[in-house]
C-alpha positions in Angstrom: -101.7 -126.3 -16.1 -102.3 -130.0 -15.5 -99.1 -131.0 -17.3 -97.2 -128.3 -15.3 -98.5 -129.6 -12.1 -97.4 -133.1 -13.0 -93.9 -131.9 -13.9 -93.7 -130.1 -10.5 -94.6 -133.2 -8.6 -92.1 -135.2 -10.6 -89.4 -132.6 -9.9 -90.2 -132.6 -6.2 -89.8 -136.4 -6.0 -86.6 -136.2 -8.0 -85.2 -133.7 -5.6 -86.0 -135.9 -2.6 -84.3 -138.8 -4.3 -81.3 -136.6 -5.0 -81.0 -135.7 -1.3 -81.2 -139.3 -0.4 -78.5 -140.2 -2.9 -76.4 -137.3 -1.6 -76.6 -138.6 2.0 -75.7 -142.1 0.7 -72.6 -140.6 -1.0 -71.7 -138.6 2.1 -72.0 -141.7 4.3 -69.8 -143.7 1.9 -67.1 -141.0 1.9 -67.1 -140.8 5.7 -67.1 -144.6 6.1 -64.6 -145.6 3.5 -62.2 -142.6 3.2 -62.7 -140.6 6.5 -62.8 -137.6 4.2 -63.1 -134.1 5.7 -66.7 -132.8 5.5 -65.9 -129.9 3.2 -64.0 -132.0 0.8 -66.9 -134.4 0.5 -69.2 -131.7 -0.8 -66.5 -130.2 -3.0 -66.0 -133.6 -4.7 -69.7 -134.4 -5.1 -71.1 -134.8 -8.6 -72.3 -131.5 -9.8 -75.3 -133.2 -11.5 -76.4 -134.6 -8.2 -76.1 -131.2 -6.5 -78.1 -129.8 -9.4 -80.8 -132.4 -8.9 -80.9 -131.3 -5.2 -81.8 -127.9 -6.5 -78.5 -126.1 -5.8 -78.0 -123.1 -7.9 -74.5 -122.3 -7.0 -71.5 -124.0 -5.4 -72.3 -124.4 -1.7 -69.6 -123.4 0.8 -69.9 -126.2 3.3 -72.9 -128.2 4.5 -74.4 -125.4 6.5 -74.7 -123.4 3.2 -76.0 -126.4 1.2 -79.7 -125.7 1.8 -79.3 -121.9 1.5 -78.2 -122.4 -2.2 -81.0 -124.8 -3.0 -84.4 -124.1 -4.4 -86.5 -126.2 -2.0 -89.6 -127.9 -3.3 -90.1 -130.1 -0.2 -92.5 -130.1 2.6 -91.7 -128.6 6.0 -91.1 -132.1 7.4 -88.4 -132.9 4.9 -86.8 -129.4 5.3 -86.5 -129.9 9.0 -84.9 -133.3 8.5 -82.4 -131.9 6.0 -81.6 -128.9 8.2 -81.0 -131.3 11.1 -78.7 -133.4 9.0 -76.7 -130.4 7.8 -76.4 -129.1 11.4 -75.3 -132.4 12.9 -72.8 -133.5 10.3 -69.2 -133.0 11.2 -69.8 -132.4 14.9 -68.9 -135.9 16.1 -66.7 -138.9 15.6 -66.8 -141.0 12.4 -69.0 -143.8 13.8 -71.5 -141.3 15.2 -71.7 -139.6 11.8 -72.4 -142.8 10.1 -75.2 -143.6 12.6 -76.7 -140.1 12.0 -76.5 -140.7 8.2 -78.4 -144.0 8.6 -81.0 -142.2 10.8 -81.6 -139.5 8.3 -81.6 -141.9 5.4 -84.3 -144.0 7.2 -86.4 -140.9 7.9 -86.2 -139.5 4.4 -86.9 -142.9 2.9 -90.0 -143.2 5.1 -91.1 -139.7 4.0 -90.5 -140.6 0.4 -92.6 -143.8 0.7 -95.4 -141.7 2.3 -95.3 -139.0 -0.4 -95.1 -141.3 -3.4 -98.8 -142.5 -3.4 -99.9 -139.0 -2.4 -98.0 -137.4 -5.3 -99.6 -139.8 -7.8 -103.1 -139.0 -6.4 -102.4 -135.2 -6.5 -101.2 -135.4 -10.1 -104.3 -137.3 -11.3 -106.6 -135.0 -9.4 -105.0 -131.8 -10.7 -105.1 -133.2 -14.3 -108.8 -134.0 -13.9 -109.6 -130.6 -12.4 -107.9 -128.7 -15.2 -109.6 -130.8 -17.8 -113.0 -130.1 -16.1 -112.2 -126.4 -15.9 -111.3 -126.2 -19.6 -114.5 -128.1 -20.5 -116.5 -125.6 -18.3 -114.9 -122.6 -20.0 -115.6 -124.1 -23.4 -119.2 -124.7 -22.4 -119.6 -121.2 -21.2 -118.1 -119.6 -24.3 -120.2 -121.8 -26.6 
């Protein structure tokens, strides 16, 4: 159980990193190529979308989060939903500013969660080891 908890925390951080990478990709596509929003998602790396937790091919940014298995906290979910809702509704320069805003917020959330995740992993591992030792002691 301790190992499973550790894997879950690692998967959660990997998903957050993937969403940050996806927003960086989107920003680059908007900035350099002025690509239409739906084309950006269609051309995204499938491995990146899989790291985000997407199980199927999303039909636009509004459906991106609906197809994802979310492991994130409610704060991160609200940020991602806000990003998906705001994208494509303004001029190119404003979209780039919004990408920067959400990148900054998600990066701050990642920096806040990283030490917390390490502490949780250690605590869960210790608790499961103690529980196993307690069960062995009771059965002996």
